[in-house]
N, C-alpha and C positions, 0 to 999 in steps of 0.2 A: 564298140568294145569298151571294156572298162566301166560298164554301167554300175550304178550303185546297187549294192545288195540291201534289200529292205528289211525292216524288222521282222516281217513274217518268215524270213529265212532264219531268224534266231539271233541276229546281231543286236547288241545293245547300243551300238552307234551306227553311223551311216558311212563309215569308211569303206571304200570299195576293196575288192580282193587284191587288186594291184598294190595298193598302199599297205595292206595287211601283210602281203608277201614280202615287200621291201623291208618293212619294219621287222618282221620275223627273222629274215636273213641277217640283218644288221645286228639284231639282239643276240644272235647265235654265232657271231664271228668272234673267235677268241682274240685276246689281246696280241697274240703272236701273228695273227693274220689268217689262221686256218679257219675252216668252217666245219663244225660238227655235222655229221651226216643227219642225225636226228637227236634232239635233246631229250626225248622221252622214250627212247628205245635203247636199252643198255648195250645191245650187240653192235649198235651203230654209233658208239660214243667216240669215234675216231674221225680222222679227216682223210678222205681218198683224194688222190691227185686228179682223177678223172671227174668225179662228182664236183669237187671243189672248183675245177677250171670252168665248168659250165655254170656253176653258181656265180663265180667271179664275173663271167661274161654277162650274165643277166644283170648284175649290178652295174657293169659298165654301160650297158644299153639303156639303163634306167636312171642315169645321172649320178650314180654313186661311184665315181672314178676312184676315189681314195680307197674304198673297200676292195675294189678289184686289184689295185696296185699292192695293197697290203698282203693279199693272198699270193700274188706273184712273187713278192719278196720272201714270203714264208717258204715257198717251194725252193727258191734260189738258195736260201740259207740251209734248208734241209738237205738238198742235193749235195751241197759242198761238205756237209757234215759226214756224208757217207761216200765221198768220192773215191776213197781207197778201194772200194768194192769194184769199181769199173777197171781200175788198174790190175786188180787181182784176176778179174775175168779175162782180160787181155793176156795176162801171163799164162793162165791155164790153157787158153785156146791155142796160144803159140806153142805150147809144150805138150799138146795133145792130152791134157789132163781133163778128167771128168768134172763137170760142174754139179753142185748140189744146190738145194733150195736156198740155203742161207747165203749163197754167193751173190744172189741177185738183189737189186734194189727193190724196196717194198712198194706195194700198191697203196698202202695206207700207213698212217703214222699217228702217234698221239697228237693232241692239239699243240703240244710244244715241239713237235717235229722229231720225236724219238721213235725208233723201231719198236714194233710190238712182237714179243716172243710168245707165240701161241701156235695152234694148229690151223689157223685161218690161211687159205691159199695166198701165197706171197708173190710168186712170179707172174706178173700181170703188167704188160707194158703200155696199155692204152693211155694211162694217165700221163706218161711222159711226153707222148706225142701231143696230147690234148693241151698240156701246159705250154708247149712251144706255140701251138696255135693261138691260145688265149693271149699269150704275151704279144704276139704280132698283131692280134686284133686290138689290143690296148694301144699299141703304137699307131696303128692305122686310124683308129677312131678319135684318138686324142691329138694326133699330130706330134706327139712327144716321143722321139726315138731314143732318148737318153737311156732308157732301160736296157736297150740292146747292148750298150756299152757297160752299164752297171752290172748286168747279169751275164756278161760274156763268159765268165768261168763256168757257171752252171749250165749255160747254153752248150758250151763245148763238151762238158761232161755228159750231158744228155744225148747229144748227137753221137758221141763216141759209143755210148751204151747202146743206143738203138741200132747203130751200124752193125754191132756185133751180135745182137740177139733177135733181130726182127724175124728171122727165118725159123727160130726155135719154137717148138710147141710151148704154149703158156696158157694160163687161165683166161677165159673170156671175161667180158664185162659183168657177168653174173657170178663170177668166182667158180665157174664150172669148166669141165672138159679140159683139164690142164695138159692133156696129152695130144691136143689138136692145135691146128693153126686156123685162126679165125679172121675172115675178111673184115669184119667190123673193127677188130683190133688193129689190123693193118691199115685200115682207113684212117684211124687216129694217128698212126705213125706217119703215113703219107701226108696227111694234112699238116702235121707239125713240121715235117722236113720241108715241104713245099713253101709253107708260110715263112719260116725263118730264113729260107734261102732267098727270099725277095730282098733281104737286107745283106746277107752274106755273099750271095752271087758266086757260089762255088760249083764248078762243073761236077765234082764228085757227088755233091748233094743232089744236084739235078739228076744225075745218073741213078742215084739210089732211089729217089722217089719214082722214077720211071720204071726201075726194076720191080718195085713193089706193085705198081699199077699193072705191069705186064703179067706178073705172077698171078694176081687176082683174076685178071681177064682171061687168063689161060686155064683157069680152074673153075669154070662155070659148071652148073649141073647139065645133064643131058637135055633138059628143057630150056637151057640158055639163061638161067637166072643165077644170082649169087647164092652160094650155099651158106648154111649156118656155120659150118667149118669145112675145110677142104676135104673133099671126098664124100660129103654128106649130101643127101637130097632134101633135107629139111630146110625150112625158112625160119628166120629170126628177125623180129622187128628192129633190132639194133642195126640191121643191114641198111636202114635208111640213112645211116651216117655216111655211107659211101657217096651219097649225093649231097646231103644236108647235115653238117655244114662243110665237110672236108673236100668236096668237089673232086673226088677221084673220077667220077663220071658226072655228066650233066643229068638233070632230072628226067630228061626224055631219052636217055640212052636205052637201047632195046633191052639190055639185061636189067636195068633199073626198073623199067616199066613192067617187065615180067615178075620181078621180085615184089613190087608193090601190089601187083594183082594177086600174088600168092598171099601176101600179108592181109589184103582185104578179104580174101575168100576164107582164109584159115584162122586168122588171128583178130580180126575186127568183129567184136561181138557186143551187141546192145549199147553201142555208142562209144566203147572203149577198146583199147588194143592190148592184147596179151603178148607175153614175151615170145613163146614158141609153143607148138602144139603139145609137146610132151611135158610141159611145165607142171610140177606138183607143189611148188612153194606156195603155201597157204591156198592150195587148191588150184593154182594157176590162174589168178584173177587178172583183171584189166588194170594196166599201169597208167597212172596219170602222165608221167613223163613221156612214155611212148605214144600216148594219144596226142600229146602236144607235138611230138616229132612228126607224126603222120600229118597233122594239121599244117605244120610248118612246110612239109614237103608239098602239100596241096597248094599252099600259097605260092610256092616257088614255081609251080607248074600251071598256075592260073585257075585252079579249082577253088575259088573263094567260098562258094556256097557249101561245099563239102567240108572245108576247113571250119566254117562257122558252126556247123552242126556238132563237130567234135569239140569246139570251144565251149558251146553251151553245155555239153555233157560234163566237161571238166569242171566248170564252175559249180554245177549242182553237187559235185562230190565233196565240197568243202563242208565242214561241220559248223556248228553255231558260232564258234570262235574264229572261223575262217581258216582252219587248218586243213591242208590237203594231205591225204595218206600216200603211202608208197603204191598201194594197189587196192582195188575194190573187189572183195571176194564174198560178200554176204550171200549172193545167190549161187555160189559155187555148187556144182553137182557132186563134188567130192568132199562131203562134210567130214568124213573120218580123217582125211588128210589135214583139213583145216584145224580140226580139234587137236591133232598131234602137234602141229606147229604152235598153236596157242599154248599148249601145255609146255612145250619146250622153250619158247622165247616170248610168250605173251601175245597180246593183240598186235596186229600189223603196225609197222612204224608209222606214226603220225604225231606231229607233222614231219614230213620228209623234206629237207631243204632243197633237194634236187627237183622234187615235184614242183615246189613253188618257183624255183628258178626257171624251169622250162615253161611254166605258165607265164612268167614275166617276159621271157623271150618271145612267146607267141603273142602276147599283148602288144609288144613293141612292133612285131612284124605286121600285125593288123593296123596299128596306128600309122605305120609308114605308108600304108596304102590310102590313107585319108587325104582328100584334096586340101 
């Protein structure tokens, strides 16, 4: 893995896609520590906690420890800036008062860590669990646990927030279905709570993570797989998160195996992975980051050859500058929908930092298998 991309690919130099990806992410990390989702796609000119946590994790795996820490610190600062919201939610819930959209912590912020006031879906909790997970991965891989102490206030704010809202319907990782409860979102919460509790060692948190796990496992489809959202019989590729990396279940758990089988049969097309069958965003193309995730899962379960085929498809999707897009949709059968999205928001986001990040994670996972 990590072979050189030659000039017939269109590159003017012989840097491989791994180094191009690292450089791209570092160049697009704001001085505050945040990562812009995409520098050339105005709709994504913000920083999401979920995307950013995985981007920071990719930097950590590839030797850019300071980059990861700067993002973690940015989240720490941002959460403290809006900590009063968590107290207000607690007050409203204690007094049986209704919650409104503006009560919740945001899913995305400006690069300086300020709330964005527009009609974009806001109540989305996956990023807060993912941040806790990334923080603990930083401590585990560097051996430096001092950040647990430094970030203790924001850690506690995040835990208090997730304890109150995890059962509430909120938007999924695609900013959709805000009236539903999503197993992939809950996997992020579970992963964050389980990870941070390795340091905190609190029974209440152990009970919380197990409650989340029991809730998900008691709400499988009739076929015994994980649903896109509770009560649905659809599958979503983000359900891979339940196994990788959040370990709510092992890769060979029966429900996970059935879920992956459904992803393979319904969402794996021409080398890449779609989000879900009903997807119409730019025609419902094949996503780089989800293809990386399925390959990562394959590596976890020992299917290296399958993972390698997906890896090869991913590398081919880079353009002559080495940029990876959010999704590949050129051969979409729904050209009218594609045209509508291009008219509304322009061409698909490229480069997408999250795509490059997951490519870097996958490269590292392959490299770890080398003798």
